[in-house]
N, C-alpha and C positions, 0 to 999 in steps of 0.2 A: 505494500500499500503507500509507504514512504518513498519507495523508486516511483513510483507511477505518478504522483503527485508531484515529486521532486523533477519529475520529464515533463508532465502537465504545466508547471510552472516555469519551465524554461521556454518550452515553448510560446508561453505566454509573455515573456518576457519580450523574446525574440520577435513576435509580433507588436507588440507596444512600441517598439526600437523602431520599427518598421513603418510603424502609420504614425510616428512622432517624425522621422525624417520625410515622409511624403508630405505632413502637413506644413513641416518647415519648406520645403521645397516648391509647394504652392504657393505660400504666403512670398517667397522671394521672387515665384514668377508672377504671380500678382501686382507686386512692388516695382517688377520690371516694365511690364505692361504700364504701367499710372506713370511712372516715369517716363518712360516712351514717348504717350501720348500727350504727356503734360510738355513735354519738350519740341515736341513735333506742334504742339498750338502755338506755344512761342515763340518759334522759328516762324512759323507762317505769319505772324500775329507782325513780327516785328518786319520781315519784307512788305509784307502789305504797306504799314508803315511808312518804310522807306519809300516805296515806290508812289504811292500818295501824295509824298511832300515831295518829291521830285518832278511829279505831272503839276502841282499848285506852283512851283516856284518857275518849271517852264512856261505854265501858262501865264503866269506875273510879267515874265521878261517879255513874253511876245505880246501881253497885250502893250508895254510899256514901249516896245518898237514899233508895232503897230499904231498908238497915238501919236509917237515923234513922228514916224512917217506921213501920217494924215495931217496934223495939226502944227506939225515942223516945231514942236517942242518936247522933245524926248525930257527935260526936267520935270516936267508937269506930268508926262505917262510915268515916270518912275515914281514920281509920288505919290501917285494915286494907286499904282499897285503897291508899292510898300505899304499905303493907308489902309488900304484891302484886305493886305496879308496882317497888319497888325489889329485890325478889327476880327478877325477871324480867329488870332491868338487868342484874343480877350474873350471871344465866343465860349471859344474849345478851352479856356483855362476856366470861367465861370460853368461851364457845363460836363466838367470832367467827370464829375463822379457821377451823373447820370449815364454818360456816354461808356467812359474805359472802365472805370473800375466795376459797375455794376455787371457787365456781359463779361468781364475779367472774370470774377469772382464766381459769376453764375456758371462760367464755363469749366473754371479750373475745380470749382466743387463738385460739379456734374460729373467729371475724370478721377476725381478723388473718393467721392464717396457712394460710385453707384455701387449697385445690389449685386452680388456674383449670381450666377444660377447653379 
């Protein structure tokens, strides 16, 4: 009876170790997936932000050149384009919590706290 109990306890010990190792591996893989999705989202966000800023900058420069060509006054064109950029920056600064912070927190929390099946 004692040998059989020892054998069963040994098998149970091996099963528990295998189960714990499998759970640790699952947690590692889940963590890796979430970090990868988080990094991918952050990279995509930064790339879109960079290209948006470039597009706005080129649009402002194009407007200034067009205004200068049309009205023979490049300084006014640059001042108007700069004023629009400053006004856009102020609106963005005032609304940054609603625009950026809310969406970033929502997406990051969705990635980090989604339920596993």
